[in-house]
Structures are given as C-alpha cells and as structure tokens.
ZAGUTOR-408528 format. One line per 8 residues: number of its first residue (from 1); their letters; for each residue x, y, z of C-alpha. Coordinates in Angstrom, 3 decimals, m for minus. Each point is the difference from the previous one (the first is absolute). Example, Ala and Ser with C-alpha at 12.3 -4.5 7.8 and 13.67 -1.06 7.14 Angstrom:
residues 2
1) AS) 12.300/m4.500/7.800 ~ 1.370/3.440/m0.660
end
This chain:
residues 521
1) MYKDNMKY) m52.014/m59.022/m7.759 ~ m1.693/3.039/m1.535 ~ m0.108/1.741/3.378 ~ 3.697/m0.752/0.588 ~ 0.904/1.466/m3.405 ~ m2.069/3.117/0.658 ~ 1.626/0.417/3.407 ~ 3.465/m0.314/m1.599
9) FSTLMMLF) m0.955/2.496/m2.752 ~ m1.317/2.464/2.595 ~ 3.213/m0.308/1.977 ~ 2.055/0.775/m3.129 ~ m2.177/3.012/m0.773 ~ 0.401/1.364/3.519 ~ 3.768/m0.413/m0.225 ~ m0.014/1.722/m3.394
17) IGCLATNA) m2.088/2.896/1.290 ~ 2.279/0.246/3.038 ~ 3.049/0.245/m2.253 ~ m1.674/2.753/m2.022 ~ m0.763/1.928/3.176 ~ 3.566/m0.425/1.242 ~ 1.474/1.292/m3.285 ~ m2.574/2.756/m0.548
25) QAPGGVSN) 1.444/3.424/m0.670 ~ m0.076/2.507/2.835 ~ 2.261/2.964/0.777 ~ 2.932/m1.175/2.075 ~ m1.597/m3.456/0.128 ~ m2.494/1.227/2.643 ~ m3.130/m1.864/m1.021 ~ m3.689/0.908/m0.097
33) PLIWKKTG) 0.005/3.727/m0.707 ~ m3.513/1.416/m0.091 ~ 0.965/1.818/m3.171 ~ 3.287/0.510/m1.880 ~ 0.118/2.372/m2.935 ~ 3.149/0.565/m2.023 ~ m1.722/2.688/m2.032 ~ m1.635/2.392/2.411
41) SSNDSITL) m3.455/1.459/0.226 ~ m1.523/2.820/2.013 ~ m3.548/m1.366/m0.162 ~ 0.226/m3.401/1.698 ~ m2.049/m0.888/3.048 ~ 0.494/m3.203/1.985 ~ m2.110/m1.482/2.788 ~ 2.164/m0.878/3.012
49) KCTGLTFI) m0.555/m3.496/1.367 ~ 2.035/0.243/3.195 ~ 0.898/2.553/2.639 ~ 3.576/0.741/m1.108 ~ 1.385/1.815/m3.015 ~ 3.321/0.235/m1.834 ~ 0.361/2.360/m2.948 ~ 3.230/0.331/m2.009
57) GVGRVSDS) 0.015/2.093/m3.143 ~ 2.269/1.966/m2.313 ~ m1.250/3.310/m1.332 ~ 1.232/3.136/m1.697 ~ m0.746/3.291/1.748 ~ 0.938/3.007/m2.109 ~ m1.702/2.715/2.054 ~ 1.221/m0.191/3.600
65) DTEQTLWS) m2.087/3.059/0.996 ~ m3.263/m1.852/m0.611 ~ m1.039/m2.619/2.590 ~ m1.421/m2.990/m1.840 ~ m1.800/m3.131/1.191 ~ 1.897/m3.262/m0.393 ~ m2.781/m2.168/1.436 ~ m2.846/0.243/2.477
73) VGSSTTTS) m2.202/m2.383/1.954 ~ m3.689/0.614/0.598 ~ m3.379/m0.017/m1.687 ~ m1.430/1.723/m3.042 ~ m0.403/3.241/1.992 ~ 2.321/m0.165/3.010 ~ 3.704/m0.590/0.598 ~ 1.357/m1.583/3.166
81) FIQTTART) 3.662/m0.404/m0.971 ~ 2.155/1.661/m2.645 ~ 3.560/0.179/m1.282 ~ 1.034/3.012/m2.074 ~ 3.218/1.258/m1.498 ~ 0.522/2.009/3.212 ~ m1.380/m2.084/2.906 ~ m1.997/m2.979/1.266
89) ANLKKSAF) m3.103/0.643/2.089 ~ m2.408/m2.025/2.131 ~ m3.017/2.289/m0.252 ~ m1.988/m1.975/2.568 ~ 2.604/0.747/2.662 ~ 1.204/3.346/m1.460 ~ 3.539/m1.434/m0.084 ~ 2.437/1.310/m2.605
97) MNYSNDTL) 3.558/m0.872/m0.997 ~ 1.629/2.578/m2.270 ~ 2.893/m0.866/m2.276 ~ 3.395/1.644/0.010 ~ 0.498/3.073/m2.151 ~ 3.229/m1.405/m1.389 ~ 0.403/0.203/m3.763 ~ m1.394/m3.177/m1.548
105) PELRMYSY) 0.452/m1.365/m3.515 ~ m2.826/0.433/m2.458 ~ m0.487/m3.794/m0.222 ~ m0.312/m1.420/3.509 ~ m1.335/m2.925/1.999 ~ m2.851/0.299/2.492 ~ m0.286/m2.810/2.538 ~ m2.478/m0.514/2.848
113) SNATQVSK) m0.815/m2.961/2.225 ~ m2.363/m0.291/2.977 ~ m1.699/m2.921/1.721 ~ m2.896/1.702/1.776 ~ m1.089/3.384/m1.326 ~ m1.912/m1.089/m3.113 ~ m3.459/m1.521/0.383 ~ m1.073/m3.184/m1.717
121) GQKLYIGR) m2.614/0.556/m2.689 ~ 0.960/3.583/m0.829 ~ 1.323/0.949/m3.411 ~ 3.492/1.067/m0.943 ~ m0.042/2.735/m2.650 ~ 3.162/0.501/m2.047 ~ 0.946/3.574/m0.839 ~ m3.079/1.667/1.431
129) ANDKSLPV) m2.062/0.717/3.097 ~ m3.792/0.102/m0.154 ~ m0.322/2.511/2.837 ~ m0.065/3.222/m2.001 ~ 0.535/2.148/3.091 ~ 3.628/m1.119/0.303 ~ 2.492/2.638/m1.238 ~ 1.855/m2.382/m2.332
137) NNLETPFN) m0.059/m0.664/m3.723 ~ m0.307/m3.292/m1.806 ~ 3.249/m1.570/m1.153 ~ 0.984/1.804/m3.191 ~ 2.128/m2.790/m1.506 ~ m0.912/m3.707/0.340 ~ 2.342/m2.287/1.929 ~ 2.639/m1.711/m2.082
145) EYVVYDRA) m0.553/m3.085/2.153 ~ m1.699/m0.858/3.269 ~ m0.882/m3.013/2.129 ~ m2.531/m0.371/2.822 ~ m0.211/m2.669/2.711 ~ m2.920/m0.093/2.457 ~ 2.351/m0.800/2.851 ~ 3.083/1.559/1.552
153) LSVPERNR) 3.086/m1.565/m1.561 ~ 2.898/m0.997/2.216 ~ 3.183/2.055/m0.352 ~ 1.785/m2.660/m2.135 ~ m3.075/m0.336/m2.234 ~ m0.316/3.745/m0.412 ~ 3.698/0.315/m0.841 ~ m0.317/m2.681/m2.679
161) VESAIALR) m3.012/1.690/m1.616 ~ 1.613/3.427/0.129 ~ 3.238/m1.421/m1.456 ~ m1.738/m1.546/m2.995 ~ m1.961/3.146/m0.810 ~ 2.972/2.322/0.609 ~ 2.257/m1.998/m2.338 ~ m2.634/0.065/m2.737
169) HGLTLIHS) m0.066/3.813/0.127 ~ 3.554/0.903/1.052 ~ m0.767/1.310/3.494 ~ 2.267/0.280/3.043 ~ m1.089/m1.639/3.283 ~ 1.490/0.478/3.459 ~ 0.090/m3.715/0.768 ~ 1.525/m3.080/m1.589
177) YLNSDGTI) m1.384/m1.270/m3.303 ~ m1.225/m3.610/m0.070 ~ m1.143/m2.229/m2.812 ~ m3.124/m2.148/0.138 ~ 1.682/m2.886/1.840 ~ 1.266/2.349/2.729 ~ 3.641/0.179/m1.146 ~ 1.637/3.361/0.798
185) IWNYVRQK) 1.128/1.354/m3.364 ~ 1.030/3.460/1.314 ~ 1.226/0.170/3.580 ~ m0.978/3.404/1.383 ~ 2.089/m0.404/3.170 ~ 3.214/m0.770/m1.887 ~ m0.654/2.403/m2.864 ~ m1.600/2.848/1.952
193) AYTNHIGG) 2.509/2.595/m1.243 ~ m0.940/m0.955/m3.577 ~ m3.779/m0.141/0.316 ~ m0.652/2.864/m2.422 ~ m1.459/m0.141/m3.522 ~ m0.626/m3.766/0.253 ~ m0.482/m1.866/m3.260 ~ m0.012/m3.636/m0.970
201) IIADATSD) m0.483/m2.718/m2.578 ~ m1.798/m3.096/1.225 ~ m1.848/m3.124/m1.113 ~ m2.572/m1.102/2.562 ~ m2.893/m1.848/m1.612 ~ m2.109/m0.101/3.167 ~ 0.038/3.814/0.151 ~ m0.468/0.248/m3.785
209) LNRLEGYS) 3.385/1.700/m0.236 ~ 2.192/m0.373/m3.069 ~ 1.776/3.348/0.055 ~ 2.825/m0.159/m2.533 ~ 0.723/3.729/0.085 ~ 0.359/1.624/3.402 ~ 0.384/3.593/1.125 ~ m1.036/2.331/2.792
217) AETAGFIR) m3.127/2.063/m0.652 ~ 1.488/2.817/2.075 ~ 1.720/3.022/m1.450 ~ 3.783/m0.532/m0.136 ~ m0.331/m3.788/m0.092 ~ 2.419/0.249/m2.966 ~ 0.774/m3.629/m0.925 ~ m2.045/m2.660/m1.791
225) VRKSQLND) 0.886/m3.684/m0.004 ~ m1.175/m2.455/m2.638 ~ 0.156/m3.743/m0.511 ~ m1.608/m1.858/m2.888 ~ m1.198/m2.935/2.117 ~ m0.356/m0.940/3.654 ~ m0.868/m3.322/1.603 ~ m2.543/m0.172/2.789
233) GQSLIWGD) 1.685/0.865/3.301 ~ 2.709/2.206/m1.510 ~ 0.308/3.643/1.004 ~ 2.443/2.891/0.027 ~ m0.755/2.961/2.261 ~ 2.058/3.188/0.316 ~ 0.007/3.268/1.908 ~ 2.370/2.937/0.410
241) DNKALRFA) 1.517/2.226/2.701 ~ m1.874/3.085/m1.277 ~ 3.171/1.957/m0.702 ~ 0.232/2.427/m2.905 ~ m0.163/m1.212/m3.600 ~ 3.218/1.818/m0.825 ~ 3.668/m0.823/m0.415 ~ 2.754/1.078/2.403
249) NNKSRGKW) 3.580/0.042/m1.213 ~ 3.280/m0.324/1.880 ~ 3.601/m0.675/m0.938 ~ 0.283/m3.350/1.763 ~ m3.243/m1.854/m0.727 ~ m1.180/1.553/m3.249 ~ m3.504/1.141/m0.909 ~ m2.740/m1.893/1.854
257) MQRTWKVQ) m3.738/0.493/0.399 ~ m0.941/0.967/3.537 ~ m3.001/m2.356/0.088 ~ 0.443/m3.733/0.590 ~ m2.483/m2.842/m0.406 ~ m0.193/m3.263/1.954 ~ m1.465/m3.131/m1.567 ~ m1.607/m3.104/1.453
265) ATNMDGAT) m0.400/m2.950/m2.373 ~ m2.044/m3.156/0.671 ~ 0.549/m3.166/m2.089 ~ 1.911/2.035/m2.623 ~ 3.363/m1.817/m0.018 ~ 1.703/0.410/m3.377 ~ m2.624/2.415/m1.322 ~ 0.724/3.202/m1.915
273) VSISADSK) m2.150/3.116/m0.411 ~ 0.067/3.207/m2.003 ~ m0.042/3.370/1.778 ~ m0.956/3.360/m1.447 ~ m0.420/3.584/1.167 ~ m0.837/3.358/m1.532 ~ 2.940/2.401/0.107 ~ m2.477/2.904/0.129
281) DLQQFRAL) m0.899/m1.130/3.545 ~ 3.521/0.703/1.250 ~ 0.170/2.918/2.433 ~ 2.911/1.391/m1.964 ~ 0.554/1.710/m3.317 ~ 2.696/m1.346/m2.310 ~ 0.749/m2.977/2.227 ~ 2.455/m1.392/m2.547
289) AEGESYYL) 3.180/1.842/m0.933 ~ 1.409/m0.385/m3.503 ~ 1.040/m3.579/m0.698 ~ m1.776/m1.450/3.046 ~ m2.579/m2.798/0.115 ~ m2.338/m1.350/2.668 ~ 1.024/m3.190/1.810 ~ m2.090/m2.099/2.372
297) AVDPTGNV) 2.129/m1.085/2.968 ~ m1.093/m3.215/1.720 ~ 1.301/m1.122/3.395 ~ m1.135/m3.644/0.350 ~ 1.059/m0.104/3.678 ~ m2.648/2.551/0.959 ~ 2.533/1.933/2.092 ~ m0.584/3.153/m2.068
305) DFQPRNVK) 3.729/0.788/m0.190 ~ 0.644/m1.101/m3.627 ~ 3.486/m1.307/0.733 ~ 2.355/m0.726/m2.943 ~ 0.019/m3.733/0.767 ~ m3.815/m0.218/m0.059 ~ m1.526/2.665/m2.218 ~ m1.246/m0.802/m3.499
313) YYKAEVTS) m0.738/2.689/m2.593 ~ m2.537/0.068/m2.846 ~ 0.386/2.701/m2.635 ~ m3.203/1.674/m1.168 ~ m1.233/m0.633/m3.500 ~ 0.126/3.012/m2.290 ~ m3.488/1.505/m0.412 ~ m1.465/3.032/m1.719
321) DDNIRFAD) m3.115/0.452/2.154 ~ 1.557/1.013/3.356 ~ m0.300/m3.564/1.286 ~ 2.847/m1.610/1.918 ~ m0.115/m3.770/m0.606 ~ 2.020/m2.848/1.485 ~ m0.420/m3.498/m1.415 ~ 0.536/m3.464/1.514
329) VAVSGNSA) 0.688/1.150/3.551 ~ 0.677/m3.046/2.199 ~ m2.243/m0.265/3.064 ~ 1.249/m1.095/3.406 ~ m1.902/m0.442/3.232 ~ 0.888/3.233/1.805 ~ 2.002/2.242/m2.324 ~ 0.377/3.777/m0.119
337) WTLRAEKD) m0.262/2.201/m3.100 ~ 1.053/3.517/m0.877 ~ 1.081/1.959/m3.078 ~ 3.366/1.337/m1.005 ~ 0.964/2.431/m2.772 ~ 3.424/m0.691/m1.528 ~ 1.941/m0.108/m3.240 ~ 0.786/m3.159/m1.976
345) MFTTINVD) 2.774/m0.931/2.432 ~ m0.032/0.693/3.734 ~ 1.274/m1.423/3.274 ~ m1.629/m0.931/3.282 ~ 2.306/0.111/3.031 ~ m0.074/m0.860/3.682 ~ 2.580/m0.056/2.799 ~ m0.058/m2.495/2.881
353) ASGNNGGV) 2.058/1.334/2.924 ~ m1.049/m2.638/2.531 ~ 3.298/m1.936/m0.131 ~ 3.274/0.721/1.779 ~ 2.119/0.507/m3.118 ~ m1.595/3.117/m1.500 ~ m2.888/0.531/m2.391 ~ m0.967/m2.425/m2.763
361) LDILITGG) m1.257/1.658/m3.191 ~ m2.358/m1.886/m2.357 ~ m0.385/1.366/m3.541 ~ m2.772/m1.245/m2.318 ~ 0.277/1.083/m3.645 ~ m3.236/0.122/m2.016 ~ 0.041/0.463/m3.787 ~ 3.039/0.935/m2.023
369) TAPFANLL) 2.431/m2.332/m1.780 ~ 2.724/m2.038/1.690 ~ 2.810/0.216/0.892 ~ m0.517/2.589/2.743 ~ 2.757/2.100/1.566 ~ m0.569/0.973/3.650 ~ 2.180/2.801/1.371 ~ m0.414/0.764/3.723
377) KKENSIIY) 1.749/3.025/1.503 ~ 0.227/1.269/3.577 ~ 0.963/3.644/0.198 ~ 1.843/m0.231/m3.364 ~ 1.839/m3.216/0.960 ~ m0.795/m3.070/m2.130 ~ m1.356/m2.786/2.227 ~ m1.217/m2.413/m2.684
385) NETSNDTL) 0.429/m0.083/m3.792 ~ m1.090/m3.210/m1.705 ~ m1.660/m0.977/m3.305 ~ m2.131/m3.148/m0.353 ~ m3.141/m1.438/m1.536 ~ m1.644/m0.316/3.421 ~ m3.154/2.010/0.625 ~ 0.245/m0.495/3.788
393) VTVSSLAE) 3.279/1.177/1.520 ~ 1.124/0.089/3.654 ~ 2.740/2.197/1.471 ~ 1.021/m0.681/3.627 ~ 1.931/1.621/2.856 ~ m1.080/3.587/m0.649 ~ 0.762/2.635/2.646 ~ m2.335/2.830/0.951
401) GRYQLTTT) 0.046/3.027/m2.293 ~ m1.287/1.513/m3.277 ~ 0.122/m2.244/m3.105 ~ m0.645/0.373/m3.700 ~ m0.829/m2.988/m2.216 ~ 0.155/0.232/m3.797 ~ m1.242/m2.948/m2.060 ~ 0.709/m0.050/m3.752
409) DKSGIQDT) m1.307/m2.563/m2.483 ~ 1.603/m1.231/m3.246 ~ m1.496/2.829/m2.084 ~ 1.104/2.713/2.420 ~ m3.318/0.617/1.778 ~ 0.687/1.127/3.570 ~ m1.884/0.032/3.296 ~ 1.387/1.860/3.030
417) KEFDITAT) m0.968/m0.355/3.650 ~ 1.234/2.093/2.925 ~ m0.519/m1.143/3.593 ~ 1.327/0.073/3.552 ~ 0.862/m3.146/1.942 ~ m0.662/0.303/3.728 ~ 0.072/m2.420/2.909 ~ m3.614/m0.913/m0.793
425) GIKEVVIG) 0.376/m0.444/m3.744 ~ m0.672/2.281/m2.959 ~ m1.023/3.624/0.396 ~ m1.861/1.428/m2.975 ~ 1.164/3.238/m1.597 ~ m3.180/1.867/m0.856 ~ m0.167/2.182/m3.086 ~ m1.455/3.380/0.997
433) NGDAADGI) m2.928/1.388/m1.986 ~ 1.050/3.649/0.162 ~ m2.385/2.848/m0.778 ~ m1.891/0.147/m3.254 ~ m0.338/3.164/m2.025 ~ m3.221/0.808/1.854 ~ 1.292/m0.834/3.475 ~ m1.166/m3.471/1.012
441) ISNITAGP) m2.645/m0.136/m2.754 ~ 1.527/m2.356/m2.557 ~ m2.906/m0.537/m2.404 ~ m3.661/0.906/m0.511 ~ m2.292/m1.597/m2.577 ~ m3.586/1.003/m0.746 ~ m2.405/m1.558/m2.456 ~ m2.127/0.136/m1.932
449) NPTDDGYV) 0.820/3.661/m0.428 ~ m2.138/1.503/m1.473 ~ m2.821/m2.067/1.496 ~ m3.552/m0.454/m1.289 ~ m1.746/m1.143/3.201 ~ 1.964/2.161/2.468 ~ 2.010/m2.805/1.636 ~ 3.800/0.152/m0.218
457) SVGIELSE) 2.284/m2.684/1.443 ~ 3.017/1.564/1.687 ~ 3.194/m1.843/0.961 ~ 2.726/1.623/2.110 ~ 3.436/m1.429/0.776 ~ 2.289/1.516/2.650 ~ 3.713/m0.555/0.573 ~ m0.733/m0.336/3.731
465) ASPMTLAL) m3.150/m0.696/1.984 ~ m2.069/3.063/0.874 ~ m3.619/1.014/0.756 ~ m1.715/1.401/m3.097 ~ m2.750/2.558/m0.554 ~ m1.809/0.379/m3.321 ~ m1.916/3.261/m0.536 ~ m2.070/0.611/m3.138
473) FTSGGAMV) m0.650/3.575/m1.172 ~ m1.844/1.575/m2.881 ~ 2.066/2.042/m2.440 ~ m1.281/3.077/1.846 ~ 1.452/m1.192/3.309 ~ m3.156/m1.237/1.782 ~ 0.550/m3.207/1.984 ~ m2.087/m2.947/m1.221
481) SSKSFPKD) 1.238/m2.749/2.339 ~ 2.861/m0.927/2.303 ~ 1.055/m3.333/1.454 ~ 2.943/m1.109/2.148 ~ 1.663/m3.411/m0.067 ~ 2.269/m1.757/2.556 ~ 3.755/m0.358/m0.352 ~ 1.063/m2.160/m2.959
489) NYLYTKVY) 2.334/m0.151/m3.007 ~ m2.813/m0.465/m2.472 ~ m3.592/1.084/m0.449 ~ m2.591/m1.075/m2.541 ~ m3.361/1.732/0.199 ~ m2.766/1.566/m2.090 ~ m0.829/3.695/m0.288 ~ m3.416/1.211/m1.178
497) LPNEGVYL) m0.435/3.108/m2.175 ~ m3.673/0.996/0.480 ~ m0.459/2.178/m3.102 ~ 1.553/0.614/m3.380 ~ 3.070/2.196/0.040 ~ 3.606/0.295/1.158 ~ 1.077/m0.918/3.568 ~ 3.230/0.180/1.959
505) LNVECGKS) 0.995/m2.886/2.272 ~ 2.524/0.911/2.682 ~ 1.995/m2.867/1.510 ~ 1.642/0.896/3.311 ~ 2.472/m2.354/1.736 ~ 1.757/1.555/2.969 ~ 1.983/2.977/m1.325 ~ m0.369/m1.145/m3.615
513) SKTIKLVR) m2.931/0.814/m2.248 ~ m0.918/m0.218/m3.651 ~ m3.031/1.129/m2.014 ~ m1.334/m1.697/m3.129 ~ m2.797/0.993/m2.382 ~ m3.077/m2.211/m0.440 ~ m2.723/0.472/m2.620 ~ m3.592/m1.224/m0.266
521) K) m1.493/0.205/m3.477
end
C-alpha cells in the first residue's frame, strides 16, 4: 500500500513538473534557451554544450565608425568565430560575411544561427573577443536583451523569438510577427507596403510580454498607442507606408497627412486604445492653419481609401505640450489610420462612377450643428440644394464636369469642396504651393541658437521637393563643413560649430538659397 501511494505521488509530481516546464517562460515560446537576459551585459561567458548556436540580441550602436564585438566563440586567448557590428567571421576558415552599408537605426537587432560552425565545449563571450590581435573593440553599450540557444533554431522558431524581442523594443522585422503559440499577429506578405516603423502592444505571458504602451524605436516612428490592460493573447501591431509626416491639401479631399498606417489586431474585438504623437516630429512647420484641429481618420475596412460611408473621425484632445492625443479609438482587425487637419466642421466626399446613370456623390459631414444645407453647383448651375439633419447625404445621376459643393451648418459655418467628375470617378483639384519669399525655401528653424555645446538642430521646409546643400562658414568666410542631402520637402539635421564665435549657414536648394547666422557661446 505504501509503495502504491509513493508511486502515485511520484506520478503526480512528474505531471506537475511537466506542466511547469510546458508553461515556463521563453522568448516566443521556444523552450530551453542556454541563457536569456532581458537586461544586457557585456561581460557574460557561457560554455556551449552542443555544436550549434543561435544568438538573437538587441543593442544600441551610437558610433557606426567603430567596429565592435557582439559575441565571440573561443578560449581565454583565441577566437575561432566572431560577430561584430560590421561582419561575421569564421576565423578557422578565413570566411567573412560583411553587412550592408545601408543606414541602420541606432537600436537594432542582431541575429545569427548555425548548426555546425561552433564547437562543443568552447565558450561564448558576450560583447568581447579574447584574441587581442583582432582589430575590433569591445561592445561599448551592453545589450538591451539577448538570448542564446546551443542549437540552430528552425525558421519558425527563430521568427517567434525575434518577434517577441522586437515587440518588446519597438523594432521592425522583415518577416511576419508571431506570438508564442505560433499565431501570425502581423502578416508581412499582406502588409509588406506598411512594414515600416513597426510598433505594438501585446500580452504574451510565455514571452514575458505585457507591453501596454507601444511605439517604434526608430526615428520618425511618430505614434504611440496605449491601453490600460491587456489579456493574455491580445495584441495590436501597426506599421506605416514610410511616406512623409506632412499634410497635403487639395480642394476636393481636404487636408490629409501623406503617411498612412495599417493595423492588425488579434483577439481585440470591442477594445479601444488611446493614440498620441508629438507635433514637433511633423516634417512641416505650422501644420495647422488658424481654427484647425487634428483628427484621426480610421478606415475599419482596411482599404486605405477612407470612404464617407466607412471612415470614422476622432478629434484630438487639446494639449499644451505639443502632444496630439486621441482617446477611446475603437480597434478593428485590419483597419487603416491617418491624420487630417480640419476646422470644427468639414466634409468628406467620394464619387462612384461605376454605374450607367452617371456619378453618385457621397457627402459625410463631421462636426457642426444640424440642420445642414448642401448646395451643389456644376459650372454655375444648381444641381442640388437641400437642407436636412442628415450627416451622410447622397446625390445621384451626376454628369462629367467641374463641381463645387458648399455645406453650411445651422450657425453659418461653411465648408467648400471643388472637384471634377470623370468617367472613372472623382478627380482631385490640387492646391498649388507657389513660391515662397525665398524661392522654394518656406521655413528654416535653428536651435538652440546661441548654443553652448556647439550642436544646433536645423529644420528646413521647402514648398517643393529639391536636393539640399548645407555649407557652414566662419564669419570671415572660411568654409567649416559642407553636406548634401537627397531630394525631399523637409530636412532635419544637426550642424556642429567647432569653436566659440559667429557662423553663417548657407542653405542651397536648386536656384534658391538663404543664409542664417549661428552663434556658439
């Protein structure tokens, strides 16, 4: 009887231990990492038990001109294998693989996996190489997080680990993101055009993820998303099309941001989030005209066309700290987001010309006070003139030609749209920028000016895209530095004044140029 009880107790203990092992935390749910550190170190050394090796880590590299050791394999005096910020190298076989010279973000992921090139029993050194003859430096800044397996992970396993670590730190991957049970929570194939500045909020207990505030760690990530609580298995991932963070205005559609975000939600039905951004990150000076506010436009269909029958608007909360904030934004599985700048009442229009009886105009009225009067003219002839409380109005059987729509609310606030109807639908009437007082140079900001440490942040906005050259001179006319930049509407960069004194910064854009004075105390 005693032996039977002990056997039963042992069986229960084994089952209990098995359950603990099954539910143990591991990045991406890929079990048995040799080491997993969520606060990095540059002094770790680990004895490898098997032939293979997988290393995945996130680190911050501020000096791209200095080659630094990420990890190395070898003994206390020799190195047989090494990965640096510039290359991987099998020193036994004199085999090297150099990385691309493309511009990389300061915070980045390093990932390596191999089944055969690392010898069992050797040591893995994090952030250093013991062979002092190698022309590389030790890692200057410890890893934010890293994980090591002494085997080569399969592609799905590696993607799961990379996904978990990338979401913790706001990094963009060039493959789909998966949670710890293998569910695709960002589909790279479907969302490829929007796989820029990836951010996410996620609750995944197995990966020790409870990220309630998500953002991209890259420059120009712009938006942050917050939620006060998430249940395990919930996630919201977003990315953008990498277009400019600036508004474009035309007479038919209004004033829209050029950049658009796509969203992929998992198990988030009925959820709401708050979204914020810093208006100082806009690639545009004075983005709002007098009387305008920021609106978040949400297209729940994911078609990225923000049609009147689908789009929902959220007006930004009023802030005094340059923050743009939108509260209680409803989440749907595959929606699209962008920003719009408009007054307290505005219209959204679209024309469907696919039928046989002329174009069909949809008018969505946002803001204002009912009733609303809609007056539609075609070449000075009145086509439609009705007043109602409806915020969604449809006008049918419209012939091709130039139209003007004026919407007036109860208090007399007006919104006017001008557009062409063609055989394919609506043709936008673009508002030309024209030339600024200094040619195409619309605005230049520089600060701090004067500067104490010599660094001045310079922002330049152009009325049309152009290559730019910045040349810094002393007050006596000697050139200090010169740098050229590719064609764009906006430039944000830093200029360094090496010594105390007065400097002249010349900004040249095509045939336009302007010079400003900079001072270092």
